[in-house]
C-alpha positions, 0 to 999 in steps of 0.5 A: 891857148900854149899848151906846153911839153917841154922838158924843164922850166926856162924853154917853157918861161922861153917859149910863153916870153915870146906867147906873150910879146906877140900876144900883145902885139895882136892885142889878144884880150888874154892868153890861156897858159896849160902849166897843169897841176904840178901833180907829177911834179917830185916837191909840187909844181914848179911850171905854174909859179915860173910863168906867174914869175914871168908874169908878174914881170910883165905886169901883170893880170893872172888867174889860175883856173880851180883846181875842182874846175876841169881846167884847172893847170889852166892860167889865164892871162888878162894882156893889157892891149895898148 
């Protein structure tokens, strides 16, 4: 699981990009990214949507854990190991 404590989305995207590549090289079936709910962000969530854009770039499938779960704010990314 990758946990972010970063000052800006650019750093988070760079770290996520690296983590996705490494997980695919290891042939992991999934990676869980803690992106938060965005409740502390002015104007709503910013990190989650930015990471979701990156995941779409890789043509991967991701699911955000529902907000009523104790793990809300976690993005589960399915990796296509080939």
